[in-house]
C-alpha positions in Angstrom: -0.4 -0.1 0.0 1.0 3.8 -0.9 0.4 6.5 1.8 0.9 10.2 0.9 2.5 12.2 3.8 4.3 16.0 2.6 4.0 17.5 5.8 6.0 16.6 9.6 4.9 13.9 11.9 6.4 13.1 14.6 9.4 10.2 14.3 7.7 7.9 16.1 4.8 7.8 13.9 6.9 8.1 10.2 9.0 5.4 11.2 5.7 3.2 12.4 4.6 4.5 8.6 7.6 3.7 6.8 7.8 -0.1 8.3 3.9 -0.5 7.1 3.8 0.8 3.8 5.1 2.9 0.6 5.4 6.1 1.4 5.4 9.5 -0.9 5.8 13.1 -0.6 4.4 13.7 -4.6 1.9 13.1 -7.3 3.9 11.3 -9.8 2.3 8.2 -9.9 -1.0 9.3 -7.7 -2.9 6.4 -8.9 -1.0 4.5 -6.7 -1.6 6.3 -3.8 -4.4 4.1 -0.9 -4.2 7.2 1.6 -3.0 10.3 2.5 -2.2 11.7 5.8 -2.2 15.5 6.5 -2.1 18.0 8.8 -2.7 21.8 6.3 -2.8 20.3 3.1 -5.8 21.1 1.2 -7.8 17.7 -0.4 -10.2 18.7 -2.9 -12.1 16.9 -6.1 -9.1 17.9 -8.5 -6.6 16.2 -6.0 -9.3 12.8 -5.4 -9.6 13.2 -9.2 -5.6 12.7 -9.1 -5.8 9.8 -6.8 -8.3 7.7 -7.8 -7.8 4.7 -6.2 -7.7 6.9 -3.0 -9.6 5.0 0.4 -8.4 7.0 3.4 -7.7 10.7 4.1 -6.0 10.9 8.0 -6.4 14.4 10.1 -3.4 14.6 12.2 -5.7 16.9 14.4 -9.1 18.1 14.4 -10.6 20.3 12.0 -11.0 18.6 8.6 -11.8 22.6 7.2 -9.1 21.5 4.2 -10.8 18.6 3.4 -13.8 18.5 0.8 -16.0 16.1 3.3 -19.1 15.6 0.7 -16.9 15.0 -2.4 -15.0 12.0 -0.1 -18.5 11.0 1.0 -19.9 10.5 -2.4 -17.0 8.6 -3.5 -16.8 6.3 -0.8 -13.5 7.5 0.7 -13.2 7.4 4.5 -11.9 10.4 6.5 -11.0 10.3 9.6 -9.4 12.5 12.4 -7.8 12.2 15.8 -9.9 14.3 18.3 -8.7 13.8 21.8 -5.2 13.8 20.6 -4.2 17.1 21.4 -6.7 18.7 23.9 -4.5 19.0 26.8 -1.9 21.0 24.7 -4.4 23.0 23.0 -6.4 23.5 26.5 -3.1 24.9 28.2 -2.3 27.3 25.7 -5.4 28.7 25.7 -5.2 29.0 29.8 -1.6 30.5 29.3 -3.1 33.0 27.0 -5.7 33.5 29.1 -3.0 34.3 31.8 -1.3 36.0 29.7 -3.7 38.7 28.7 -4.7 39.3 32.2 -2.0 39.9 33.3 -0.2 41.9 30.7 2.6 39.3 30.2 3.4 39.8 26.6 3.2 43.6 26.9 4.8 43.8 30.2 7.8 41.9 28.8 8.4 43.6 25.2 7.9 47.6 27.3 10.5 46.3 29.6 13.0 45.6 27.4 12.4 49.3 25.6 12.9 50.8 29.0 9.5 52.3 29.4 9.3 51.9 33.0 10.8 54.1 35.4 9.5 51.9 38.4 8.4 48.4 39.2 5.1 47.4 39.1 3.6 50.6 36.8 0.2 51.2 37.5 -0.4 50.7 33.1 -0.3 46.9 33.6 -1.8 46.4 36.4 -3.7 42.9 35.5 -6.9 41.2 36.6 -7.2 37.7 38.2 -9.2 35.2 36.8 -9.7 33.4 39.9 -13.2 33.5 41.1 -14.4 35.1 37.9 -17.1 33.3 35.0 -16.0 31.2 32.4 -17.8 31.3 29.1 -17.4 28.6 26.9 -18.4 29.0 23.2 -18.5 25.4 22.2 -18.1 22.8 25.0 -16.3 19.8 22.8 -12.9 18.4 24.4 -10.8 21.1 24.1 -13.3 23.1 26.2 -13.9 21.0 28.4 -10.5 20.8 29.7 -10.5 24.1 29.6 -13.3 24.7 32.2 -11.5 21.6 33.7 -8.1 23.5 34.6 -10.1 26.8 35.4 -12.9 25.3 37.6 -10.4 23.5 39.8 -7.6 25.3 39.9 -9.2 29.0 39.9 -12.8 28.4 40.7 -13.9 30.3 38.3 -18.0 29.2 37.3 -18.8 28.4 33.9 -21.6 29.3 31.5 -21.8 27.8 27.6 -23.8 28.0 24.6 -23.5 24.8 22.4 -26.4 24.9 20.3 -26.1 20.7 20.3 -25.4 20.4 24.1 -28.7 20.1 26.1 -29.3 21.9 29.9 -29.0 18.7 31.5 -25.7 17.4 30.3 -24.2 21.2 30.6 -25.6 20.8 34.2 -24.3 17.5 34.8 -21.0 18.9 33.2 -21.4 21.9 36.0 -22.2 24.5 33.2 -24.9 27.0 32.8 -26.2 27.1 29.6 -26.6 29.8 27.0 -29.6 29.5 24.2 -27.6 33.2 22.7 -24.3 33.1 22.5 -24.7 37.0 22.8 -26.8 36.5 26.4 -23.8 34.1 27.1 -21.0 36.7 26.5 -22.1 39.2 28.4 -22.8 37.1 31.4 -18.6 35.8 30.8 -15.2 37.4 32.3 -13.3 35.0 30.1 -14.5 33.6 27.0 -13.5 30.7 25.0 -13.6 29.9 21.6 -13.7 26.0 20.5 -15.9 25.5 17.6 -14.8 24.3 14.5 -15.1 26.6 11.0 -18.5 26.0 9.6 -20.9 28.1 7.4 -22.9 28.6 11.1 -20.0 29.6 12.9 -18.2 31.8 10.2 -18.3 35.6 11.7 -20.0 34.0 14.9 -18.6 36.5 17.4 -18.8 40.1 15.0 -20.2 43.5 14.4 -22.5 44.2 17.2 -21.5 41.2 19.6 -18.5 43.4 20.5 -21.6 45.4 22.2 -22.3 42.9 24.3 -19.0 41.7 26.2 -17.9 43.0 29.9 -15.4 46.0 29.6 -12.8 44.4 31.4 -13.7 41.2 29.4 -10.9 38.9 27.9 -11.5 36.4 24.7 -9.0 33.8 23.7 -9.6 31.7 20.1 -7.4 28.7 19.4 -9.9 27.3 16.9 -9.8 28.8 13.7 -10.0 31.9 12.4 -12.9 33.5 10.5 -14.6 32.8 13.5 -13.8 35.8 15.1 -14.4 39.0 12.3 -10.9 40.2 12.9 -11.6 43.5 11.5 -14.6 43.9 14.0 -12.1 42.7 17.1 -9.6 45.2 16.3 -12.2 48.2 16.6 -13.8 46.0 19.9 -9.8 46.2 20.9 -8.6 50.2 19.7 -12.0 51.3 21.4 -12.1 49.7 25.0 -15.4 47.2 24.4 -13.3 44.4 25.7 -10.1 44.1 28.1 -7.4 42.1 25.1 -7.5 39.5 23.1 -5.4 36.2 22.4 -5.8 34.4 18.7 -4.0 31.0 17.7 -5.9 31.1 14.7 -6.7 33.6 11.8 -7.6 33.9 8.5 -4.3 35.0 6.7 -1.7 31.5 8.7 1.2 32.4 9.3 -0.2 35.7 11.0 2.2 38.3 10.0 2.3 42.4 11.0 1.7 42.7 7.3 -1.8 40.4 7.0 -3.1 41.2 10.6 -3.8 44.4 11.8 -4.2 43.3 15.2 -0.6 42.6 16.0 -0.2 47.0 16.0 -2.4 46.9 19.5 -1.0 46.8 22.7 -4.1 44.4 24.6 -3.7 42.0 21.9 -1.6 38.1 21.6 -1.1 36.1 18.5 0.7 33.5 18.1 0.8 30.4 14.9 -1.6 28.0 15.5 0.7 26.5 17.9 -2.2 25.0 20.3 -1.3 21.3 19.4 2.6 21.8 19.0 4.2 19.6 22.1 6.0 16.6 21.7 3.3 14.8 23.4 0.5 15.8 21.1 3.0 15.2 18.1 3.7 12.3 19.0 -0.1 11.0 20.1 -1.8 12.3 17.2 1.3 11.2 14.6 0.6 8.0 16.2 -3.3 7.6 16.1 -3.2 9.1 12.4 -0.9 6.3 11.1 -2.2 3.6 13.3 -5.7 4.1 11.9 -5.0 4.8 8.5 -3.2 1.7 8.2 -6.5 -0.6 10.2 -8.7 0.8 7.9 -6.7 0.1 4.9 -6.5 -2.9 6.5 -10.6 -3.1 6.2 -11.3 -1.8 10.2 -13.7 0.4 11.1 -12.2 3.7 12.1 -12.3 5.2 16.0 -12.9 8.5 14.6 -15.0 8.3 11.9 -15.6 11.7 10.1 -17.5 10.8 6.9 
């Protein structure tokens, strides 16, 4: 069997894959490709047309927005992902970014290096505590629940949540208060986390007048996908003080730069280049799982985490 792999996966996963399959990194003989393992590679109908014997697409991670799922389903191609392998790593980054912007860590570091302060503990760097505050979850999947677990247990935060696919009873069992309207939930929260996939229904979910609902001292973190939070509207909201600060690990244009993301010009914004799952532990878990699952499906088994 032949597996197409053009992106980095953990060396242990590469070793396992190469021991069980022929691995290629080009489309010179696309008709021989049985499976594709990807991280951000687009796999559309054109690619599927080239790879006419394609049987499996394995997503190294969770989000499958670069895969044409409808086309894969139509052709009977199995698409699988690794939805829990990076949960802890992404959740820890989210909590880290919340602490960063709550306490002005990145800003204080940058300004200190420029010699901007004449005294210790300058008033301009006064932060806020997370302890006892209200966490708002937009989406209650694996990552969001791990974020809540850390912040409930470690910081005593109350949790409110918006997720149209989860009942109030189920949220109550998780210790969350359910809101039916995302704007109402945002208005009740001090710290808001975005953990939903990018779909037609979530594109620009947080935009425009929605920013009028934020508490003036609220902070927002988006480590899900670019486009869920409208970046132009977020810029205006941060600039005008409609919320305290924001951090993003996902952008419409990636990797983010000062040229393609004007948010970086704001002192109350922190951005990172989609590093949520970029830990040694998560990369090993995702790599091993996606390789094992792709090989298993090629051998005739049912995937543990089928997308289509």
